[in-house]
C-alpha positions in Angstrom: -49.8 -75.4 -25.3 -53.4 -75.2 -24.2 -54.4 -72.7 -21.6 -55.6 -74.5 -18.5 -58.7 -73.4 -16.7 -58.0 -72.4 -13.1 -60.7 -72.8 -10.6 -61.7 -69.4 -9.4 -64.4 -68.4 -6.9 -65.2 -65.0 -5.4 -67.0 -63.5 -2.4 -67.4 -60.0 -0.9 -67.7 -59.3 2.9 -70.2 -56.8 4.2 -67.3 -54.4 4.9 -66.3 -54.4 1.3 -63.3 -56.8 1.4 -63.2 -58.7 -1.9 -62.1 -62.3 -1.8 -60.8 -64.4 -4.7 -59.9 -68.0 -4.3 -58.3 -70.8 -6.3 -58.0 -74.4 -5.0 -54.8 -76.4 -5.7 -54.8 -79.9 -4.2 -51.4 -80.8 -5.6 -49.6 -79.0 -2.7 -49.7 -79.1 1.1 -49.1 -75.3 1.1 -51.2 -72.2 0.7 -50.6 -68.5 -0.1 -52.5 -65.6 1.3 -52.1 -62.4 -0.7 -53.5 -59.0 0.3 -53.5 -56.2 -2.3 -54.3 -52.6 -1.3 -55.4 -50.1 -3.8 -52.7 -47.5 -2.9 -49.4 -46.8 -4.4 -47.0 -44.0 -5.3 -49.7 -42.3 -7.4 -51.4 -41.4 -4.1 -48.4 -39.3 -2.9 -47.7 -35.6 -3.1 -44.6 -34.3 -4.7 -43.6 -32.7 -1.4 -43.7 -36.1 0.4 -42.7 -39.0 -2.0 -41.8 -42.6 -1.1 -44.7 -42.9 1.4 -46.3 -45.9 -0.3 -42.9 -47.8 -0.2 -42.1 -46.8 3.3 -45.5 -48.0 4.4 -44.8 -51.4 2.9 -42.0 -51.7 5.4 -44.0 -50.2 8.3 -46.7 -52.9 7.9 -44.2 -55.4 9.2 -43.3 -53.3 12.3 -46.0 -54.6 14.5 -49.8 -54.2 14.7 -52.2 -53.4 17.6 -52.3 -57.0 18.9 -49.1 -58.5 17.2 -45.9 -56.7 18.3 -43.7 -59.2 16.4 -45.2 -60.2 13.1 -42.3 -62.4 11.9 -41.9 -64.5 15.0 -45.6 -65.5 14.9 -45.4 -66.4 11.2 -42.1 -68.3 11.6 -43.6 -70.4 14.4 -46.3 -71.5 11.9 -43.8 -72.4 9.3 -44.5 -69.4 7.1 -42.6 -66.8 5.1 -43.7 -63.4 3.8 -42.8 -60.4 1.8 -44.3 -57.4 0.0 -43.8 -55.0 -2.9 -45.0 -51.7 -4.0 -45.9 -50.3 -7.4 -47.0 -46.8 -8.6 -50.6 -48.1 -8.4 -50.9 -50.6 -5.5 -49.2 -52.3 -2.6 -49.1 -56.1 -2.4 -48.4 -58.3 0.7 -48.1 -62.1 0.7 -47.7 -65.0 3.0 -46.9 -68.7 2.3 -47.3 -71.4 4.9 -48.5 -75.0 5.4 -52.2 -75.1 4.5 -53.1 -76.6 7.9 -51.8 -73.3 9.5 -53.8 -71.0 7.2 -55.6 -69.3 10.1 -52.3 -67.8 11.3 -52.1 -65.9 8.0 -55.6 -64.6 8.4 -54.9 -63.6 12.0 -51.8 -61.6 11.0 -53.1 -59.9 8.0 -56.4 -58.9 9.6 -54.7 -57.4 12.7 -52.5 -55.1 10.7 -55.4 -54.1 8.5 -57.3 -53.3 11.7 -54.5 -51.0 13.0 -50.8 -50.7 13.1 -49.1 -50.2 16.5 -47.8 -46.8 15.4 -44.6 -47.4 17.2 -42.1 -44.5 17.0 -39.1 -46.8 17.2 -40.5 -48.9 14.4 -41.0 -45.8 12.3 -37.4 -44.6 12.9 -36.0 -48.1 12.1 -38.0 -48.4 8.9 -37.1 -44.9 7.8 -33.5 -45.8 8.2 -33.9 -49.0 6.2 -35.7 -47.2 3.3 -33.1 -44.4 3.2 -30.3 -46.9 3.1 -32.1 -48.7 0.3 -32.4 -45.4 -1.6 -28.7 -44.9 -1.3 -27.8 -48.4 -2.4 -30.1 -48.6 -5.4 -30.3 -45.0 -6.6 -27.2 -43.2 -5.5 -24.4 -45.8 -5.2 -25.4 -48.1 -8.1 -24.4 -47.4 -11.8 -27.5 -46.2 -13.6 -29.3 -46.1 -10.3 -30.9 -42.7 -11.1 -31.9 -43.7 -14.6 -35.6 -44.0 -13.9 -35.6 -40.7 -11.8 -34.2 -39.0 -15.0 -36.6 -40.7 -17.5 -39.7 -40.1 -15.4 -38.8 -36.5 -14.8 -38.3 -35.9 -18.5 -41.4 -37.9 -19.6 -44.1 -36.7 -17.2 -45.3 -33.3 -15.9 -43.7 -32.4 -12.6 -47.0 -32.7 -10.6 -47.9 -36.1 -11.9 -47.0 -38.9 -9.4 -45.6 -41.0 -12.2 -42.8 -38.4 -12.6 -41.0 -40.0 -9.7 -40.2 -43.7 -9.0 -41.8 -45.7 -6.3 -38.8 -45.3 -3.9 -39.4 -41.5 -4.0 -37.7 -38.4 -5.3 -35.1 -38.0 -2.5 -34.1 -39.7 0.8 -34.9 -36.5 2.6 -38.6 -37.0 2.0 -38.4 -40.3 3.9 -36.4 -38.8 6.7 -39.1 -36.1 7.1 -42.0 -38.5 7.6 -43.7 -37.9 10.9 -46.1 -40.2 12.9 -49.0 -37.9 11.9 -48.2 -38.6 8.2 -48.2 -42.4 8.9 -51.5 -42.4 10.7 -53.1 -40.2 8.0 -51.8 -42.5 5.2 -53.0 -45.7 7.0 -56.5 -44.5 7.7 -56.9 -43.0 4.3 -55.9 -46.1 2.4 -55.6 -49.3 4.5 -59.2 -50.6 4.8 -61.2 -53.7 3.9 -63.1 -51.7 1.3 -59.8 -50.8 -0.4 -58.3 -54.3 -0.4 -58.4 -57.7 -2.2 -57.8 -60.9 -0.3 -56.6 -63.7 -2.5 -56.0 -67.3 -1.4 -54.5 -70.1 -3.5 -53.4 -73.6 -2.5 -54.8 -76.5 -0.5 -57.5 -74.6 1.3 -61.1 -75.0 0.1 -63.4 -72.0 -0.7 -65.8 -72.5 2.2 -62.9 -72.5 4.7 -61.5 -69.4 3.1 -64.8 -67.5 3.4 -65.4 -68.7 6.9 -61.9 -67.5 8.0 -62.3 -64.2 6.2 -65.5 -63.5 8.0 -64.0 -64.6 11.4 -60.9 -62.5 11.1 -61.7 -59.6 8.8 -65.5 -59.3 9.1 -65.5 -56.9 12.1 -62.9 -54.5 10.6 -64.9 -51.3 9.8 -65.1 -49.7 6.4 -63.2 -46.5 6.1 -63.5 -43.3 4.0 -60.8 -43.8 1.3 -59.0 -40.7 0.1 -60.1 -39.5 -3.3 -57.7 -39.7 -6.1 -57.6 -37.0 -8.7 -54.6 -37.1 -11.0 -53.4 -34.3 -13.4 -52.9 -35.0 -17.1 -49.6 -36.9 -17.7 -47.9 -33.8 -19.1 -46.1 -35.8 -21.8 -43.7 -33.9 -24.1 -45.3 -32.1 -27.0 -42.0 -32.3 -28.9 -39.1 -34.7 -28.8 -36.9 -34.3 -25.6 -33.2 -35.0 -25.8 -31.2 -35.1 -22.6 -27.5 -36.0 -22.0 -26.4 -37.4 -18.6 -22.8 -38.2 -17.6 -22.0 -40.3 -14.6 -19.6 -43.0 -13.4 -21.1 -45.8 -15.5 -19.3 -48.6 -17.3 -20.7 -48.2 -20.8 -22.9 -45.8 -22.8 -26.7 -46.4 -22.6 -29.3 -45.1 -25.0 -32.8 -44.9 -23.5 -35.9 -44.0 -25.5 -39.2 -43.5 -23.5 -42.3 -43.3 -25.6 -45.7 -42.4 -24.1 -48.3 -45.2 -24.3 -51.9 -45.8 -23.3 -53.2 -46.8 -19.8 -53.8 -50.3 -18.6 -56.9 -52.2 -19.9 -57.2 -50.6 -23.3 -56.6 -52.3 -26.6 -53.8 -50.0 -27.4 -52.1 -51.0 -24.1 -52.1 -54.6 -25.0 -51.0 -53.8 -28.5 -48.0 -51.9 -27.1 -47.1 -54.9 -24.9 -47.2 -57.2 -27.9 -45.0 -54.7 -29.8 -42.3 -54.9 -27.2 -42.4 -58.7 -27.4 -42.1 -58.6 -31.2 -39.1 -56.3 -30.8 -37.1 -58.0 -28.0 -38.6 -61.2 -26.5 -35.9 -63.8 -27.2 -32.9 -64.1 -29.5 -35.2 -64.5 -32.6 -36.9 -61.1 -31.9 -36.2 -58.2 -34.2 -33.8 -56.2 -32.0 -31.5 -59.2 -31.4 -31.7 -60.9 -34.8 -31.9 -57.8 -37.1 -30.3 -55.1 -35.0 -27.6 -56.4 -32.6 -26.3 -59.2 -34.9 -26.7 -57.5 -38.3 -27.2 -53.8 -39.0 -25.5 -52.2 -36.0 -22.1 -53.8 -36.8 -21.1 -54.0 -33.2 -22.3 -50.5 -32.1 -25.3 -51.9 -30.2 -24.3 -54.7 -27.8 -27.8 -55.3 -26.3 -31.2 -53.8 -27.0 -34.4 -54.4 -25.0 -37.9 -53.1 -25.2 -40.5 -53.2 -22.4 -43.4 -51.3 -21.0 -43.9 -49.4 -17.8 -47.5 -50.5 -17.6 -49.6 -48.4 -15.3 -53.3 -47.7 -14.5 -52.8 -44.4 -16.2 -50.7 -43.5 -19.2 -47.3 -45.3 -19.2 -44.2 -45.6 -21.2 -42.7 -47.9 -23.8 -39.0 -48.2 -22.8 -36.2 -49.1 -25.2 -32.7 -49.4 -23.7 -29.6 -50.1 -25.7 -26.0 -50.7 -24.5 -23.6 -49.1 -26.9 -19.9 -49.6 -27.6 -19.2 -46.0 -28.5 -20.0 -42.9 -26.4 -19.7 -40.3 -29.2 -22.8 -38.1 -30.1 -22.7 -39.6 -33.6 -22.9 -43.1 -32.1 -26.0 -42.2 -30.1 -27.6 -40.6 -33.2 -26.8 -43.7 -35.3 -28.1 -46.1 -32.7 -31.4 -44.2 -32.3 -31.9 -44.1 -36.1 -31.3 -47.9 -36.4 -33.6 -48.7 -33.4 -36.4 -46.5 -34.6 -36.1 -47.9 -38.2 -36.6 -51.4 -36.9 -39.6 -50.3 -34.7 -41.3 -48.4 -37.5 -41.2 -51.4 -39.8 -43.9 -52.9 -37.6 -46.3 -50.3 -38.8 -45.8 -51.2 -42.5 -48.7 -53.2 -44.0 -47.9 -56.9 -44.0 -44.6 -56.5 -42.2 -45.6 -58.7 -39.2 -45.7 -62.3 -40.5 -48.3 -64.8 -39.2 -45.4 -67.0 -37.9 -43.8 -64.0 -36.0 -47.2 -63.1 -34.4 -47.8 -66.7 -33.5 -44.4 -66.9 -31.8 -45.2 -63.7 -29.9 -48.5 -65.1 -28.7 -47.0 -68.5 -27.8 -44.4 -66.7 -25.7 -47.1 -64.8 -23.9 -49.1 -68.0 -23.2 -46.0 -69.9 -22.0 -45.1 -67.1 -19.6 -48.7 -66.8 -18.4 -49.1 -70.6 -17.7 -45.7 -70.9 -16.0 -46.4 -67.9 -13.8 -49.5 -69.6 -12.5 -48.0 -73.0 -11.8 -47.1 -72.1 -8.2 -49.7 -71.3 -5.6 -48.0 -68.1 -4.5 -47.7 -66.6 -8.0 -51.3 -67.7 -8.8 -52.5 -66.0 -5.6 -50.8 -62.8 -6.7 -52.0 -63.0 -10.3 -55.6 -63.6 -9.0 -55.4 -60.5 -6.9 -54.2 -58.4 -9.8 -56.9 -59.8 -12.1 -59.6 -59.1 -9.6 -58.1 -55.6 -9.1 -58.4 -55.0 -12.9 -61.8 -56.6 -13.2 -60.4 -59.4 -15.4 -61.0 -63.1 -15.7 -57.7 -64.9 -15.3 -59.0 -67.7 -17.6 -59.5 -65.3 -20.5 -56.2 -63.6 -20.6 -54.5 -65.8 -23.1 -57.6 -65.9 -25.4 -57.9 -62.1 -25.2 -54.3 -61.7 -26.2 -54.6 -64.1 -29.1 -57.7 -62.1 -30.3 -55.5 -59.0 -30.7 -55.5 -58.4 -34.5 -52.3 -57.7 -36.4 -53.8 -54.5 -37.9 -54.4 -53.2 -34.3 -50.7 -53.9 -33.5 -49.5 -52.2 -36.7 -51.7 -49.2 -36.0 -50.3 -48.8 -32.5 -46.8 -49.2 -33.8 -47.5 -46.4 -36.3 -48.9 -44.2 -33.5 -46.0 -44.9 -31.1 -43.0 -44.7 -33.5 -44.2 -42.2 -36.2 -46.5 -39.8 -34.4 -45.6 -39.6 -30.7 -43.0 -37.2 -29.3 -40.7 -39.1 -27.0 -37.7 -38.8 -24.7 -34.2 -39.7 -25.7 -31.7 -40.0 -22.9 -28.0 -40.4 -23.7 -26.4 -41.8 -20.6 -22.6 -41.5 -21.1 -19.6 -42.5 -18.9 -18.1 -39.4 -17.3 -14.7 -38.5 -18.9 
């Protein structure tokens, strides 16, 4: 597979709004994506979940558009949003001929929300219910609350998930909190506007100037984060709950986004668990575990600051001895990556081919390309270099990072057992 070159053009408005554009003439549609540089890392421990709540509030009506969805639906469009620890992302898809509607809607809520008390009450109720359904009533729903609490220092905002520490924090949000959050983070000079689809670059820039150009810059709240507070010695925690099967979780501190070590850690998780021919499936689940480990997956919680390599294994036995044995087998497979010559050229090529395939497929659609363009612009990256940069990652670099992660880094072990 050869990595295609995507047409990418950029502009910056006088108020600081960054624009990134990619034309796609194979569709009659377009996507408008707005990424704001604000996430859960901008919260305080005393009031968590604000970034996620605000994602919902942005659909509750703006100063000139009381009903966001009805205007968009009339133009044949759909929309949604999502929040991470680091940023908040909004997107619209609609027929390209109606693209101005998307600019109108996004610019008006960037200008100012309506700050409607009823909307705030409604969205607080929605988010609290989401917290109950996903974290309190769902098996393993509190898993990431536990892992993050154990892995990070208590004052670091990565020590709680995006949805927040507790539903009471959302219930306590006042209108003054909402206004302060909006004016401290939602501004053209803290946002990226990405457009992909059947809309040319000149039209995009013209519409951006027309609809966003008069929105004033704002003073963005400064961001000063404490050290991650990672464990200095191995942490072992046992949790019992009403879950269907035992789960072993290993959380290993890794480097922040954009570093060579970050991408090496990402490649390591692919080597371990991407596909049935990866090491955890082929060597661990189907061979050495002898039925103890039913599934085993490795992934990264990749963040702008220090993140985590996460290994999760479903076990068939809940005894302490079974958890010990599973941990030993998993770490043995992982540590082998650090041995000289252990990663074969064929295995590495399969890993890179998998990355390239996922990258190319993720950019086929105009919506996913708009989102990926916004994230690349946010990181100061060239979307057309991502595959080449990954393939340039040397095997020695990957082995060295495996040695650091699995031989020299204190980590968290969580034994999540069914309650007896």
